[in-house]
C-alpha positions in Angstrom: 0.0 0.0 0.0 1.5 3.3 -1.1 0.5 6.4 0.7 1.5 9.9 -0.4 3.6 12.0 2.0 0.7 14.5 2.5 -1.8 11.7 3.2 0.7 10.2 5.7 0.9 13.6 7.4 -2.9 13.9 7.5 -3.1 10.5 9.0 -0.7 11.3 11.8 -2.3 14.7 12.5 -5.8 13.2 12.7 -4.4 10.6 15.0 -2.7 13.1 17.3 -5.6 15.6 17.3 -8.4 13.1 17.7 -7.9 13.1 21.5 -8.3 16.8 21.7 -11.4 18.3 23.2 -12.2 20.5 20.2 -13.9 19.0 17.2 -11.7 18.1 14.3 -12.6 20.1 11.2 -11.2 20.6 7.7 -10.2 24.2 8.4 -8.4 23.1 11.5 -6.6 20.4 9.5 -5.7 22.9 6.8 -4.1 25.3 9.4 -2.3 22.5 11.2 -0.8 21.1 8.0 -0.4 24.4 6.2 -2.0 23.1 3.0 -4.7 24.4 0.6 -8.3 23.0 0.8 -7.9 21.2 -2.6 -4.7 19.5 -1.5 -6.4 18.4 1.8 -9.4 17.1 -0.2 -7.1 15.0 -2.4 -5.3 13.5 0.7 -8.6 12.8 2.5 -10.0 11.1 -0.6 -6.8 9.0 -0.9 -7.1 7.9 2.7 -10.8 7.2 2.3 -10.3 5.0 -0.8 -7.7 3.0 1.1 -10.2 2.5 3.9 -8.0 4.4 6.5 -10.3 7.3 7.2 -14.0 8.1 7.5 -14.2 11.4 5.7 -17.6 12.5 6.9 -16.7 12.1 10.5 -12.9 12.8 10.1 -12.2 9.8 12.1 -9.6 7.0 11.6 -10.9 3.5 10.8 -9.3 0.6 12.7 -6.8 0.0 9.8 -6.1 3.7 9.7 -5.4 3.7 13.4 -2.9 0.8 12.9 -1.2 2.6 10.0 -1.0 5.9 11.9 0.6 4.1 14.8 3.1 2.3 12.5 4.0 5.7 11.0 5.1 6.9 14.4 2.1 9.1 15.3 1.8 10.0 18.9 -1.1 11.4 20.8 -0.5 14.8 22.3 0.3 14.4 26.0 -1.2 16.8 28.4 1.2 18.4 30.8 0.9 16.5 34.0 0.7 18.4 37.1 2.4 17.4 40.3 0.5 14.6 42.1 -1.4 15.6 45.2 -0.4 14.1 48.5 -3.6 11.9 48.4 -2.7 10.5 45.0 0.9 9.8 46.0 -0.3 7.9 49.1 -2.7 5.8 47.0 0.0 5.0 44.4 2.4 4.0 47.1 -0.1 1.7 48.8 -1.3 -0.1 45.7 0.0 -0.3 42.1 -3.5 -0.7 40.8 -6.3 1.3 42.3 -9.6 -0.5 41.9 -11.8 1.8 44.0 -11.9 5.5 44.6 -11.1 6.8 48.1 -14.8 7.4 48.7 -16.0 4.0 47.5 -15.6 1.1 49.8 -14.7 -2.3 48.3 -17.6 -4.7 48.0 -17.7 -8.4 47.6 -19.0 -9.9 44.4 -21.0 -13.1 44.8 
């Protein structure tokens, strides 16, 4: 499967921006990639024909997700703030937190 360089860039940008809170739109993609609307349309059409992108929703398909990950796309990481003392205590006590501090563990029959 041959993918053009612009289509590969679109794939990785859609992957990285899909976790953002704002909706993913064509104008936002155009600004992010610094391309013309016609160039973006061609790249989106290419990805759609390969079955990697749902153009109406601007969402990756499962194969598109796999290809984006293989291309080295990374989700944007939010800056982590320093953990609160309560979080630090919980993490030290148990590597896996199954219940919140307010919820008591309950038996499952």
